[in-house]
VOPAGU-2260 file (C-alpha; in pm, 1 decimal, decimal comma):
REM VOPAGU-2260
SITE   aa  ch    i         X         Y         Z
SITE  UNK   A    0   12959,2    7874,4   12251,1
SITE  UNK   A    1   13024,9    8067,0   11930,6
SITE  UNK   A    2   12763,7    8321,9   11825,6
SITE  UNK   A    3   12751,3    8505,6   11495,1
SITE  UNK   A    4   12598,7    8795,3   11686,5
SITE  UNK   A    5   12626,7    8888,9   12052,0
SITE  UNK   A    6   12471,8    9173,5   12248,1
SITE  UNK   A    7   12619,0    9291,8   12578,1
SITE  UNK   A    8   12378,2    9516,7   12769,7
SITE  UNK   A    9   12398,4    9729,2   13083,7
SITE  UNK   A   10   12778,0    9737,4   13086,1
SITE  UNK   A   11   12995,2   10002,9   13245,3
SITE  UNK   A   12   13218,1   10062,6   12943,8
SITE  UNK   A   13   13571,7   10183,6   13016,9
SITE  UNK   A   14   13712,6   10333,9   12698,9
SITE  UNK   A   15   13916,0   10634,1   12581,3
SITE  UNK   A   16   13934,5   10800,7   12919,4
SITE  UNK   A   17   13569,4   10762,5   13015,4
SITE  UNK   A   18   13336,8   10526,0   13199,7
SITE  UNK   A   19   12976,8   10517,2   13080,4
SITE  UNK   A   20   12677,1   10289,1   13090,3
SITE  UNK   A   21   12603,7   10132,8   12754,2
SITE  UNK   A   22   12550,3    9835,4   12529,1
SITE  UNK   A   23   12770,7    9672,1   12265,2
SITE  UNK   A   24   12641,1    9481,2   11962,9
SITE  UNK   A   25   12888,2    9239,8   11802,9
SITE  UNK   A   26   12837,5    9079,2   11467,4
SITE  UNK   A   27   13081,2    8872,8   11261,1
SITE  UNK   A   28   13352,4    8916,1   11520,8
SITE  UNK   A   29   13351,0    9296,0   11509,9
SITE  UNK   A   30   13181,1    9566,8   11712,3
SITE  UNK   A   31   12883,8    9685,3   11510,3
SITE  UNK   A   32   12730,5    9935,8   11753,4
SITE  UNK   A   33   12819,5   10097,3   12084,0
SITE  UNK   A   34   12568,2   10304,7   12274,0
SITE  UNK   A   35   12268,5   10311,8   12502,9
SITE  UNK   A   36   11936,7   10150,9   12426,0
SITE  UNK   A   37   12053,8    9865,0   12206,3
SITE  UNK   A   38   11859,2    9608,2   12407,3
SITE  UNK   A   39   11600,0    9564,5   12134,6
SITE  UNK   A   40   11851,0    9471,1   11867,5
SITE  UNK   A   41   11829,4    9111,4   11744,0
SITE  UNK   A   42   12120,8    8890,9   11849,9
SITE  UNK   A   43   12195,5    8522,4   11885,8
SITE  UNK   A   44   12294,0    8576,3   12246,8
SITE  UNK   A   45   12238,7    8852,1   12500,0
SITE  UNK   A   46   12467,2    8899,4   12802,5
SITE  UNK   A   47   12349,5    9121,3   13085,9
SITE  UNK   A   48   12662,8    9286,7   13226,7
SITE  UNK   A   49   12481,1    9467,5   13508,0
SITE  UNK   A   50   12726,5    9594,7   13768,5
SITE  UNK   A   51   13033,8    9482,9   13577,0
SITE  UNK   A   52   13288,6    9672,7   13369,2
SITE  UNK   A   53   13357,4    9612,3   13000,6
SITE  UNK   A   54   13714,4    9683,5   12890,8
SITE  UNK   A   55   13911,1    9632,8   12571,5
SITE  UNK   A   56   14118,9    9320,4   12624,1
SITE  UNK   A   57   14474,8    9350,4   12747,4
SITE  UNK   A   58   14742,0    9340,0   12476,6
SITE  UNK   A   59   15054,2    9187,9   12631,1
SITE  UNK   A   60   15361,9    9303,2   12442,0
SITE  UNK   A   61   15603,4    9066,3   12618,1
SITE  UNK   A   62   15554,9    8695,7   12680,5
SITE  UNK   A   63   15769,3    8383,1   12661,5
SITE  UNK   A   64   15537,8    8099,7   12562,4
SITE  UNK   A   65   15837,3    7861,6   12520,5
SITE  UNK   A   66   15761,3    7729,5   12173,5
SITE  UNK   A   67   15958,0    7591,3   11995,0
SITE  UNK   A   68   16199,9    7378,8   12190,8
SITE  UNK   A   69   16099,4    7438,6   12552,5
SITE  UNK   A   70   15747,0    7306,1   12539,3
SITE  UNK   A   71   15783,9    7105,7   12860,1
SITE  UNK   A   72   15744,0    7448,8   13027,5
SITE  UNK   A   73   15470,9    7590,8   12805,6
SITE  UNK   A   74   15344,5    7615,7   12452,2
SITE  UNK   A   75   15130,8    7848,6   12245,9
SITE  UNK   A   76   14812,6    7656,6   12326,5
SITE  UNK   A   77   14857,5    7619,8   12701,4
SITE  UNK   A   78   14990,9    7967,6   12772,8
SITE  UNK   A   79   14739,3    8149,5   12551,2
SITE  UNK   A   80   14463,0    7961,3   12736,2
SITE  UNK   A   81   14599,0    8102,4   13063,0
SITE  UNK   A   82   14619,3    8444,0   12897,6
SITE  UNK   A   83   14250,3    8467,7   12805,6
SITE  UNK   A   84   14165,5    8361,3   13161,6
SITE  UNK   A   85   14363,2    8664,6   13275,7
SITE  UNK   A   86   14193,2    8913,3   13042,8
SITE  UNK   A   87   14464,3    8908,6   12773,5
SITE  UNK   A   88   14321,9    8895,2   12421,8
SITE  UNK   A   89   14646,7    8949,2   12227,8
SITE  UNK   A   90   15010,4    8863,6   12295,2
SITE  UNK   A   91   15354,8    8925,7   12143,3
SITE  UNK   A   92   15596,8    8640,6   12195,4
SITE  UNK   A   93   15972,0    8670,8   12242,5
SITE  UNK   A   94   16243,3    8503,5   12028,4
SITE  UNK   A   95   16462,6    8332,1   12291,8
SITE  UNK   A   96   16329,5    7986,7   12209,8
SITE  UNK   A   97   16516,5    7674,7   12098,7
SITE  UNK   A   98   16618,4    7730,9   11827,2
SITE  UNK   A   99   16600,5    8109,4   11866,5
SITE  UNK   A  100   16376,1    8307,3   11633,2
SITE  UNK   A  101   16653,4    8494,6   11454,9
SITE  UNK   A  102   16556,4    8440,8   11089,6
SITE  UNK   A  103   16252,3    8528,7   10884,7
SITE  UNK   A  104   16201,4    8157,8   10816,9
SITE  UNK   A  105   16185,4    8087,2   11190,1
SITE  UNK   A  106   15934,7    8370,4   11228,4
SITE  UNK   A  107   15714,8    8223,0   10957,3
SITE  UNK   A  108   15724,6    7885,0   11131,7
SITE  UNK   A  109   15603,8    8039,2   11457,8
SITE  UNK   A  110   15308,3    8202,3   11283,5
SITE  UNK   A  111   15219,6    7866,0   11130,6
SITE  UNK   A  112   15247,5    7698,8   11470,5
SITE  UNK   A  113   15011,5    7951,8   11630,5
SITE  UNK   A  114   14742,9    7938,3   11364,0
SITE  UNK   A  115   14445,5    7738,3   11489,6
SITE  UNK   A  116   14604,0    7683,1   11832,6
SITE  UNK   A  117   14625,2    8026,3   11994,4
SITE  UNK   A  118   14333,4    8119,7   12217,4
SITE  UNK   A  119   14438,1    8487,2   12186,3
SITE  UNK   A  120   14563,4    8695,5   11895,0
SITE  UNK   A  121   14936,1    8670,6   11830,8
SITE  UNK   A  122   15246,1    8837,3   11693,3
SITE  UNK   A  123   15615,1    8751,1   11719,7
SITE  UNK   A  124   15944,5    8934,8   11752,5
SITE  UNK   A  125   16253,8    8868,1   11547,1
SITE  UNK   A  126   16558,9    8828,0   11769,7
SITE  UNK   A  127   16885,0    9014,2   11713,9
SITE  UNK   A  128   17225,1    8850,3   11746,2
SITE  UNK   A  129   17578,9    8969,1   11689,5
SITE  UNK   A  130   17571,9    8829,4   11336,3
SITE  UNK   A  131   17221,4    8846,6   11182,1
SITE  UNK   A  132   17218,4    9207,9   11064,9
SITE  UNK   A  133   17131,4    9101,0   10708,3
SITE  UNK   A  134   16814,8    8925,4   10834,5
SITE  UNK   A  135   16725,8    9236,3   11031,6
SITE  UNK   A  136   16770,8    9466,4   10733,3
SITE  UNK   A  137   16554,3    9240,0   10515,2
SITE  UNK   A  138   16268,0    9228,2   10765,9
SITE  UNK   A  139   15939,2    9376,8   10649,9
SITE  UNK   A  140   15733,3    9574,6   10904,7
SITE  UNK   A  141   15444,3    9333,1   10852,8
SITE  UNK   A  142   15658,5    9028,1   10937,9
SITE  UNK   A  143   15723,7    9099,3   11305,5
SITE  UNK   A  144   15586,0    9319,8   11580,5
SITE  UNK   A  145   15941,7    9432,9   11652,0
SITE  UNK   A  146   16308,1    9343,7   11685,8
SITE  UNK   A  147   16411,8    9211,1   12028,0
SITE  UNK   A  148   16762,7    9304,5   12137,6
SITE  UNK   A  149   16906,3    9151,7   12455,2
SITE  UNK   A  150   17147,2    9424,5   12566,5
SITE  UNK   A  151   17202,2    9215,1   12877,9
SITE  UNK   A  152   17225,7    8837,8   12912,8
SITE  UNK   A  153   16901,8    8694,8   13046,5
SITE  UNK   A  154   16771,1    8361,8   12919,2
SITE  UNK   A  155   16931,4    8181,8   12628,7
SITE  UNK   A  156   17234,4    8278,3   12421,5
SITE  UNK   A  157   17120,1    8596,6   12246,9
SITE  UNK   A  158   17331,0    8866,3   12410,5
SITE  UNK   A  159   17417,0    9145,2   12166,2
SITE  UNK   A  160   17733,3    9295,2   12313,0
SITE  UNK   A  161   17934,5    9403,7   12007,9
SITE  UNK   A  162   17922,6    9787,4   11997,8
SITE  UNK   A  163   17953,2    9787,0   11617,6
SITE  UNK   A  164   17656,3    9552,3   11588,5
SITE  UNK   A  165   17447,7    9769,2   11818,3
SITE  UNK   A  166   17531,1   10074,1   11606,9
SITE  UNK   A  167   17421,0    9892,5   11290,6
SITE  UNK   A  168   17100,2    9768,1   11452,1
SITE  UNK   A  169   16996,3   10112,5   11571,9
SITE  UNK   A  170   17091,6   10266,9   11237,3
SITE  UNK   A  171   16928,0   10008,0   11011,4
SITE  UNK   A  172   16642,0    9824,4   11184,3
SITE  UNK   A  173   16327,8    9871,5   10972,9
SITE  UNK   A  174   16102,4    9804,1   11273,4
SITE  UNK   A  175   16064,0    9904,9   11636,1
SITE  UNK   A  176   16357,0    9793,8   11854,5
SITE  UNK   A  177   16253,5    9641,0   12188,8
SITE  UNK   A  178   16538,3    9606,5   12437,6
SITE  UNK   A  179   16619,8    9408,7   12749,1
SITE  UNK   A  180   16859,7    9645,9   12924,0
SITE  UNK   A  181   17108,8    9521,0   13182,6
SITE  UNK   A  182   17487,3    9562,9   13179,9
SITE  UNK   A  183   17633,0    9211,2   13174,8
SITE  UNK   A  184   17994,5    9294,9   13278,3
SITE  UNK   A  185   17868,8    9474,2   13589,2
SITE  UNK   A  186   17632,4    9188,6   13673,4
SITE  UNK   A  187   17917,1    8938,4   13645,8
SITE  UNK   A  188   18139,8    9151,9   13867,9
SITE  UNK   A  189   17861,6    9185,9   14126,5
SITE  UNK   A  190   17799,2    8812,3   14123,3
SITE  UNK   A  191   18167,6    8738,9   14172,1
SITE  UNK   A  192   18175,7    8955,7   14485,4
SITE  UNK   A  193   17882,9    8762,9   14633,5
SITE  UNK   A  194   18042,0    8429,0   14539,0
SITE  UNK   A  195   18354,2    8532,2   14724,7
SITE  UNK   A  196   18140,5    8601,3   15031,2
SITE  UNK   A  197   17894,0    8308,6   15016,6
SITE  UNK   A  198   18045,4    8053,0   14780,9
SITE  UNK   A  199   17769,7    7867,3   14596,4
SITE  UNK   A  200   17511,3    7956,1   14862,5
SITE  UNK   A  201   17440,0    8314,3   14760,1
SITE  UNK   A  202   17093,3    8407,4   14897,3
SITE  UNK   A  203   16814,3    8512,9   14662,8
SITE  UNK   A  204   16795,7    8843,5   14854,2
SITE  UNK   A  205   17116,7    8935,8   14667,7
SITE  UNK   A  206   16941,3    8918,7   14330,1
SITE  UNK   A  207   16847,9    9291,2   14310,9
SITE  UNK   A  208   17203,6    9376,6   14421,4
SITE  UNK   A  209   17368,5    9153,9   14162,1
SITE  UNK   A  210   17133,5    9264,8   13884,9
SITE  UNK   A  211   17154,1    9610,8   14028,7
SITE  UNK   A  212   16994,7    9944,8   13957,5
SITE  UNK   A  213   17327,6   10064,2   13818,1
SITE  UNK   A  214   17343,0    9765,5   13581,1
SITE  UNK   A  215   16998,1    9858,5   13451,4
SITE  UNK   A  216   17077,2   10227,3   13411,5
SITE  UNK   A  217   17406,1   10173,2   13227,4
SITE  UNK   A  218   17233,4    9964,4   12964,2
SITE  UNK   A  219   16905,6   10156,1   12929,0
SITE  UNK   A  220   17088,7   10489,0   12903,6
SITE  UNK   A  221   17307,4   10336,6   12630,0
SITE  UNK   A  222   16996,5   10222,0   12439,6
SITE  UNK   A  223   16831,1   10562,9   12469,5
SITE  UNK   A  224   17152,1   10733,3   12356,2
SITE  UNK   A  225   17179,3   10509,8   12049,6
SITE  UNK   A  226   16813,3   10565,8   11963,1
SITE  UNK   A  227   16856,2   10942,0   11979,9
SITE  UNK   A  228   17175,5   10929,3   11776,4
SITE  UNK   A  229   17014,1   10726,4   11496,0
SITE  UNK   A  230   16654,6   10849,1   11533,8
SITE  UNK   A  231   16552,7   10486,8   11590,1
SITE  UNK   A  232   16215,3   10375,1   11723,2
SITE  UNK   A  233   16300,2   10231,5   12066,5
SITE  UNK   A  234   16081,5   10054,9   12322,6
SITE  UNK   A  235   16257,8    9971,0   12651,2
SITE  UNK   A  236   16106,8    9668,0   12820,4
SITE  UNK   A  237   16043,8    9584,7   13188,5
SITE  UNK   A  238   16189,5    9890,0   13359,1
SITE  UNK   A  239   16255,9    9845,4   13730,9
SITE  UNK   A  240   16435,7   10147,0   13879,1
SITE  UNK   A  241   16360,8   10501,9   13986,7
SITE  UNK   A  242   16679,4   10630,4   13825,7
SITE  UNK   A  243   16580,9   10510,7   13478,7
SITE  UNK   A  244   16263,1   10718,2   13481,6
SITE  UNK   A  245   16458,3   11033,3   13394,8
SITE  UNK   A  246   16545,2   10878,6   13057,9
SITE  UNK   A  247   16184,3   10898,5   12940,6
SITE  UNK   A  248   15953,6   11186,7   12854,8
SITE  UNK   A  249   15601,8   11224,2   12998,7
SITE  UNK   A  250   15315,1   11253,1   12755,2
SITE  UNK   A  251   15087,0   11053,5   12527,4
SITE  UNK   A  252   15237,5   10759,8   12340,6
SITE  UNK   A  253   15144,6   10890,8   11995,9
SITE  UNK   A  254   15439,3   11071,1   11843,8
SITE  UNK   A  255   15701,1   10935,9   12083,9
SITE  UNK   A  256   16012,6   10783,7   11931,6
SITE  UNK   A  257   16129,8   10635,7   12261,5
SITE  UNK   A  258   15877,7   10451,5   12479,3
SITE  UNK   A  259   15884,8   10246,8   12797,2
SITE  UNK   A  260   15719,5    9942,4   12950,5
SITE  UNK   A  261   15672,3    9816,6   13305,3
SITE  UNK   A  262   15551,7    9471,0   13411,4
SITE  UNK   A  263   15274,9    9377,3   13652,1
SITE  UNK   A  264   15502,1    9204,6   13904,8
SITE  UNK   A  265   15738,3    9502,4   13928,1
SITE  UNK   A  266   15437,4    9718,7   14016,2
SITE  UNK   A  267   15304,6    9470,3   14272,0
SITE  UNK   A  268   15615,5    9339,9   14451,6
SITE  UNK   A  269   15935,8    9483,1   14599,2
SITE  UNK   A  270   16258,9    9340,1   14739,7
SITE  UNK   A  271   16095,8    9273,6   15076,4
SITE  UNK   A  272   15897,6    8995,8   14907,9
SITE  UNK   A  273   16204,1    8778,5   14843,1
SITE  UNK   A  274   16180,3    8658,9   15205,2
SITE  UNK   A  275   15835,7    8508,9   15134,6
SITE  UNK   A  276   15864,6    8400,0   14772,4
SITE  UNK   A  277   16234,2    8324,4   14725,3
SITE  UNK   A  278   16327,3    8197,1   14379,3
SITE  UNK   A  279   15960,5    8198,2   14273,2
SITE  UNK   A  280   15996,1    8571,0   14201,6
SITE  UNK   A  281   16350,9    8556,2   14068,8
SITE  UNK   A  282   16332,5    8734,3   13734,6
SITE  UNK   A  283   16545,2    8950,1   13507,4
SITE  UNK   A  284   16560,0    9242,6   13557,0
SITE  UNK   A  285   16526,1    9184,4   13929,5
SITE  UNK   A  286   16243,6    9315,4   14144,2
SITE  UNK   A  287   16396,3    9615,5   14320,9
SITE  UNK   A  288   16319,8    9824,3   14629,3
SITE  UNK   A  289   15997,5    9979,3   14755,9
SITE  UNK   A  290   16113,2   10325,2   14644,0
SITE  UNK   A  291   16170,0   10192,0   14291,9
SITE  UNK   A  292   15825,0   10035,3   14286,8
SITE  UNK   A  293   15674,0   10367,1   14395,3
SITE  UNK   A  294   15866,4   10549,8   14122,7
SITE  UNK   A  295   15733,9   10306,9   13859,4
SITE  UNK   A  296   15375,1   10369,0   13968,2
SITE  UNK   A  297   15431,2   10746,0   13963,9
SITE  UNK   A  298   15586,0   10726,4   13616,7
SITE  UNK   A  299   15287,6   10526,9   13496,8
SITE  UNK   A  300   15051,1   10793,8   13628,1
SITE  UNK   A  301   15237,5   11077,6   13457,0
SITE  UNK   A  302   15270,9   10891,3   13124,1
SITE  UNK   A  303   15646,1   10859,2   13151,4
SITE  UNK   A  304   15591,7   10481,8   13125,0
SITE  UNK   A  305   15364,4   10400,9   12833,7
SITE  UNK   A  306   15249,3   10038,5   12864,4
SITE  UNK   A  307   15209,0    9753,0   13111,4
SITE  UNK   A  308   15294,7    9391,1   13022,0
SITE  UNK   A  309   15367,3    9062,7   13200,1
SITE  UNK   A  310   15699,1    8914,2   13078,3
SITE  UNK   A  311   15528,9    8580,3   13145,2
SITE  UNK   A  312   15816,3    8327,8   13159,5
SITE  UNK   A  313   15724,5    7989,2   13309,6
SITE  UNK   A  314   15970,9    7740,1   13458,9
SITE  UNK   A  315   15916,9    7407,1   13630,6
SITE  UNK   A  316   15886,4    7417,1   14007,9
SITE  UNK   A  317   16173,2    7169,9   14045,2
SITE  UNK   A  318   16392,7    7417,0   13858,2
SITE  UNK   A  319   16286,7    7696,9   14089,7
SITE  UNK   A  320   16370,2    7472,8   14386,9
SITE  UNK   A  321   16737,7    7477,6   14291,0
SITE  UNK   A  322   16976,7    7702,5   14488,8
SITE  UNK   A  323   16955,6    8069,3   14388,0
SITE  UNK   A  324   17251,8    8072,2   14149,1
SITE  UNK   A  325   17117,2    7772,8   13954,9
SITE  UNK   A  326   16745,3    7856,3   13961,5
SITE  UNK   A  327   16618,4    8006,9   13634,5
SITE  UNK   A  328   16469,6    8356,1   13614,4
SITE  UNK   A  329   16106,2    8413,6   13521,8
SITE  UNK   A  330   15757,2    8343,6   13652,4
SITE  UNK   A  331   15411,1    8265,9   13512,7
SITE  UNK   A  332   15190,5    8574,9   13517,3
SITE  UNK   A  333   14935,5    8592,7   13234,8
SITE  UNK   A  334   14646,5    8423,8   13416,7
SITE  UNK   A  335   14631,6    8694,7   13683,6
SITE  UNK   A  336   14763,0    8991,1   13485,2
SITE  UNK   A  337   14453,6    9208,6   13478,5
SITE  UNK   A  338   14336,4    9122,0   13834,3
SITE  UNK   A  339   14685,0    9217,7   13957,6
SITE  UNK   A  340   14658,3    9554,6   13782,6
SITE  UNK   A  341   14310,7    9606,8   13925,2
SITE  UNK   A  342   14455,3    9576,7   14275,1
SITE  UNK   A  343   14599,1    9926,6   14219,4
SITE  UNK   A  344   14248,0   10048,9   14141,1
SITE  UNK   A  345   14114,1    9900,0   14462,5
SITE  UNK   A  346   14398,8   10071,0   14648,2
SITE  UNK   A  347   14296,8   10407,3   14498,0
SITE  UNK   A  348   14622,1   10443,9   14306,2
SITE  UNK   A  349   14520,2   10392,6   13941,4
SITE  UNK   A  350   14179,6   10466,1   13793,2
SITE  UNK   A  351   14019,1   10229,0   13546,4
SITE  UNK   A  352   14071,7   10450,2   13237,9
SITE  UNK   A  353   14444,6   10466,2   13315,5
SITE  UNK   A  354   14468,0   10087,9   13350,1
SITE  UNK   A  355   14286,7   10044,1   13017,6
SITE  UNK   A  356   14510,1   10299,9   12848,1
SITE  UNK   A  357   14828,0   10128,7   12965,4
SITE  UNK   A  358   14719,7    9770,6   12898,4
SITE  UNK   A  359   14534,2    9821,0   12571,5
SITE  UNK   A  360   14499,4   10163,1   12404,8
SITE  UNK   A  361   14866,8   10259,4   12423,6
SITE  UNK   A  362   14989,6    9915,1   12318,2
SITE  UNK   A  363   14773,9    9924,8   12004,8
SITE  UNK   A  364   14895,6   10275,5   11924,1
SITE  UNK   A  365   15261,2   10198,4   11995,6
SITE  UNK   A  366   15276,9    9886,2   11776,1
SITE  UNK   A  367   15040,2   10015,0   11508,2
SITE  UNK   A  368   14790,9    9732,4   11564,7
SITE  UNK   A  369   14498,8    9768,4   11328,4
SITE  UNK   A  370   14140,3    9769,8   11460,5
SITE  UNK   A  371   14216,5    9657,3   11814,9
SITE  UNK   A  372   14273,7    9804,1   12157,9
SITE  UNK   A  373   13956,8   10013,7   12181,3
SITE  UNK   A  374   13581,7    9969,9   12218,0
SITE  UNK   A  375   13499,8   10125,5   11880,0
SITE  UNK   A  376   13253,3   10048,0   11607,7
SITE  UNK   A  377   13421,5    9850,7   11330,8
SITE  UNK   A  378   13697,0    9720,4   11557,9
SITE  UNK   A  379   13747,7    9354,5   11642,0
SITE  UNK   A  380   13554,8    9255,7   11952,7
SITE  UNK   A  381   13845,8    9178,3   12186,6
SITE  UNK   A  382   13669,9    9255,5   12512,2
SITE  UNK   A  383   13687,8    9165,1   12879,6
SITE  UNK   A  384   13409,3    9182,3   13135,7
SITE  UNK   A  385   13550,1    9225,8   13487,3
SITE  UNK   A  386   13374,4    9198,0   13819,7
SITE  UNK   A  387   13520,9    9432,9   14079,9
SITE  UNK   A  388   13291,8    9303,7   14354,8
SITE  UNK   A  389   13375,0    8936,9   14320,0
SITE  UNK   A  390   13735,8    8846,1   14388,3
SITE  UNK   A  391   13929,1    8525,6   14347,8
SITE  UNK   A  392   14176,6    8320,5   14542,9
SITE  UNK   A  393   14484,2    8220,4   14345,2
SITE  UNK   A  394   14495,9    7840,0   14350,1
SITE  UNK   A  395   14749,1    7610,3   14192,6
SITE  UNK   A  396   14472,1    7369,8   14091,5
SITE  UNK   A  397   14317,5    7642,8   13876,9
SITE  UNK   A  398   14633,9    7730,7   13685,7
SITE  UNK   A  399   14608,7    7680,9   13309,9
SITE  UNK   A  400   14973,5    7741,6   13224,2
SITE  UNK   A  401   15163,4    7418,6   13172,7
SITE  UNK   A  402   15388,4    7451,5   13478,8
SITE  UNK   A  403   15079,6    7470,9   13701,2
SITE  UNK   A  404   15194,8    7714,3   13970,7
SITE  UNK   A  405   15181,1    8080,9   14063,8
SITE  UNK   A  406   15390,6    8270,1   14319,0
SITE  UNK   A  407   15065,2    8426,5   14437,5
SITE  UNK   A  408   14900,9    8098,8   14535,1
SITE  UNK   A  409   14686,1    8153,1   14843,7
SITE  UNK   A  410   14649,0    8527,3   14790,2
SITE  UNK   A  411   14308,4    8683,7   14751,9
SITE  UNK   A  412   14269,7    8928,2   14461,5
SITE  UNK   A  413   13974,3    9162,2   14474,0
SITE  UNK   A  414   13860,6    9135,9   14110,1
SITE  UNK   A  415   13808,6    8861,7   13858,5
SITE  UNK   A  416   13771,7    8824,2   13484,4
SITE  UNK   A  417   13415,4    8708,7   13425,2
SITE  UNK   A  418   13422,2    8690,8   13045,0
SITE  UNK   A  419   13681,5    8722,3   12768,2
SITE  UNK   A  420   13591,2    8773,0   12403,3
SITE  UNK   A  421   13848,5    8719,7   12127,3
SITE  UNK   A  422   13731,7    8834,6   11784,7
SITE  UNK   A  423   13373,9    8825,6   11913,0
SITE  UNK   A  424   13404,6    8465,0   12034,6
SITE  UNK   A  425   13358,0    8380,0   12403,0
SITE  UNK   A  426   13691,4    8224,6   12502,4
SITE  UNK   A  427   13656,2    8237,3   12883,8
SITE  UNK   A  428   13339,1    8254,5   13091,4
SITE  UNK   A  429   13253,0    8203,5   13458,5
SITE  UNK   A  430   13589,6    8058,2   13553,3
SITE  UNK   A  431   13636,6    7817,4   13264,4
SITE  UNK   A  432   13758,2    7796,8   12908,1
SITE  UNK   A  433   13481,1    7752,7   12654,7
SITE  UNK   A  434   13686,7    7539,6   12417,7
SITE  UNK   A  435   13670,2    7798,9   12142,7
SITE  UNK   A  436   14004,6    7891,3   11984,6
SITE  UNK   A  437   13963,8    8220,7   11800,8
SITE  UNK   A  438   14308,2    8385,8   11799,2
SITE  UNK   A  439   14424,1    8553,6   11479,4
SITE  UNK   A  440   14751,6    8697,6   11361,1
SITE  UNK   A  441   14781,2    9061,1   11466,7
SITE  UNK   A  442   14811,6    9320,8   11193,9
SITE  UNK   A  443   15106,8    9519,3   11335,1
SITE  UNK   A  444   15296,9    9801,2   11166,9
SITE  UNK   A  445   15570,2    9908,1   11405,9
SITE  UNK   A  446   15777,8   10054,1   11126,1
SITE  UNK   A  447   16082,4   10265,9   11198,0
């Protein structure tokens, strides 16, 4: 399956704001030439992309691949396999593992664990706690893609709620700070009110009211205020509310000190979907109302939100079958990430260059990822060929993530990923993994 040289011809290349017919010659894992009329160039393999679109692969800046310690739910191998099936060629994994990734030694161990096993390229966050400021200060920009700060309790025991610690983190972090923003005291108070009404049988429809818009805004506005006070580089993850959009400035990602992310499920679902999906779409922050979803899409269009990710967070189905208050938050998303985004293209809401900018270009720029995120000569050949005419039905039997389910099972998506290249190696083709494992450590420089 591996070719030292590969020629893709007759592709509709989506790159840097344009769509144009062209060919791409790949040699030694990198893009050697881009342009028309390359069909005569010698290559070990030629792929005719006629009628299909060639995009730079999605770079997912937020996943939970569950390794170490929670590998009954997923691991680097299984979840990165699902990722390349979904058009993701690079991922950045979160630190709320067991044990948590809160030291540089733990970070180094994760990089060792991924080497030779990751189907996609990889980077890892260091996690902040109330008492690891010395580890944070000693972190080199090349050691982690960023510093993850849970400014609201989500999964695991990594809540940073000491105001003095937050001040020190925003003043001293040598790398980009990525935040989960929800106000825990307000969430607890909201939950108590619902417990008083329903006892232990609180319905899942209460989730966006317990983890409310106000809880999100209190925390995200605090993070933005701290970033402005200390001139810190801040990236706010998985935004969900219309009100929060006023905290962020429209415009290109380059030069911004404060940036924002939205996730595919928050763009695709709203609170009306709890009736159908129940705990399967329970996640933190919660999926909110239809007006919030519309505001997120509008903010994406006007460059107020900079990137799109998944927050892939798998749990076992038996865990999701627990009553709402006991069911864990999170859902598997990487395998259908790009097809879900392309639904907005089919609906006439987002054009292909915008989708590429938000899933690839802007992520590479924001995290300072070298030689990736674009279809450019000299760059690594992380590419995805998508077929907009041939859809797919989401089937549990086809799921590659370890938990083996999707909330979208039975739904028909109107596009599919036909081919995924990672460092010039075909990792996914015609609905199947090739067996090639070509992921490399990302060269990130998200310095302060």
